[in-house]
Structure formats: structure tokens, C-alpha cells
C-alpha positions in Angstrom: 38.3 -16.7 -47.1 38.6 -17.5 -43.4 39.4 -21.1 -42.7 36.9 -23.3 -40.8 39.5 -24.0 -38.0 39.4 -20.3 -36.9 35.6 -20.5 -36.4 36.1 -23.7 -34.4 38.8 -22.1 -32.2 36.7 -19.0 -31.6 33.7 -21.2 -30.7 35.6 -23.4 -28.4 37.2 -20.4 -26.7 33.8 -18.9 -26.1 32.4 -22.2 -24.9 35.3 -22.6 -22.3 34.8 -19.1 -21.1 31.0 -19.8 -20.7 31.7 -23.0 -18.8 34.2 -21.3 -16.5 31.7 -18.5 -15.8 29.1 -21.0 -14.8 31.4 -23.1 -12.6 33.4 -20.3 -10.9 30.8 -17.5 -10.3 28.0 -17.3 -7.8 26.2 -14.3 -9.2 23.0 -15.3 -11.1 23.4 -12.6 -13.7 27.0 -13.8 -14.5 25.6 -17.4 -14.8 22.9 -16.2 -17.2 25.4 -14.4 -19.4 27.7 -17.4 -19.4 24.8 -19.5 -20.7 24.2 -17.0 -23.5 27.9 -17.2 -24.3 27.7 -21.0 -24.6 24.6 -20.8 -26.8 26.4 -18.2 -29.0 29.4 -20.5 -29.4 27.1 -23.3 -30.6 25.5 -20.9 -33.0 28.9 -19.9 -34.4 29.6 -23.6 -35.0 26.3 -24.2 -36.6 26.7 -21.3 -39.0 30.3 -22.0 -39.8 29.6 -25.7 -40.7 26.5 -24.8 -42.6 28.5 -22.4 -44.8 31.4 -24.9 -45.1 29.0 -27.7 -46.2 26.8 -25.4 -48.3 23.7 -26.5 -46.4 21.1 -24.0 -45.1 19.8 -26.3 -42.2 22.6 -25.2 -39.8 21.7 -21.6 -40.2 18.0 -22.3 -39.8 18.7 -24.3 -36.6 20.9 -21.4 -35.3 18.0 -19.0 -35.7 15.8 -21.5 -33.8 18.4 -21.6 -31.0 18.5 -17.8 -30.9 14.7 -17.7 -30.5 14.7 -20.2 -27.7 17.6 -18.4 -26.0 15.6 -15.1 -26.1 12.6 -16.8 -24.5 14.9 -18.4 -21.9 16.4 -15.0 -21.0 12.9 -13.4 -20.7 11.7 -16.1 -18.3 15.0 -16.1 -16.3 15.1 -12.4 -15.9 11.5 -12.3 -14.7 12.3 -15.0 -12.1 15.4 -13.0 -11.1 13.4 -9.8 -10.6 10.9 -11.7 -8.4 13.8 -13.2 -6.4 15.5 -9.9 -5.9 12.3 -8.3 -4.7 11.8 -11.0 -2.1 15.4 -11.7 -1.0 17.4 -8.6 -2.2 20.3 -10.7 -3.4 21.5 -12.2 -6.7 24.0 -14.6 -5.2 23.2 -18.2 -5.9 24.3 -19.5 -2.6 21.8 -17.2 -0.7 18.8 -18.4 -2.8 17.2 -21.2 -0.9 13.6 -20.4 -1.3 12.6 -23.6 -3.0 14.2 -25.9 -0.4 11.7 -28.2 1.3 
């Protein structure tokens, strides 16, 4: 049996990589992938604690988070395609379309 601490270490490592990807990168695709990494690290925690506590609610909430993340990716990628068609760039610093 794998101890709970290993899951927490894995989850925190993925979370830190995701935060670093958001803070250090300027490419919109990298930022979206970093967000997915953060959500997956949360899902690992939810499932690990759900198994450890013998409660199904954490696993159900993880499935809900995966569903919301899939919808978020679909909307974000459609916005990204529209921006690339108009501006021909995926760099966050060059995207100033919504400035007033």
C-alpha cells in the first residue's frame, strides 16, 4: 500500500510546477497547460484523501472538477483560436485587444 504522504508530495510538486508555469511563461498555451496541471494536482489530493478516509465524496468531487476543467479548456481554446486568427500571436504580452 502506498502511503498518503507520497500522494501529497506528488500533488504538491505538480502544483508548484503549475504555479511556476503560470508565473514564468508568457505563452497562452503554456499557461493553460499549467492550469490543467494545478487542477490535476487538486484531483490527486481529493482522490487520495477520499481513499484514505473511506469516503466517496472526494472522488465524486474530483469527477466534477474534471468536467469543469474540460469545459474550461474548450472555451479557452476557442478564444485562443479566435485571438490567433486576429493577432497571429499566442504571447500574453502582445494580447491587448480588450484594453479600453
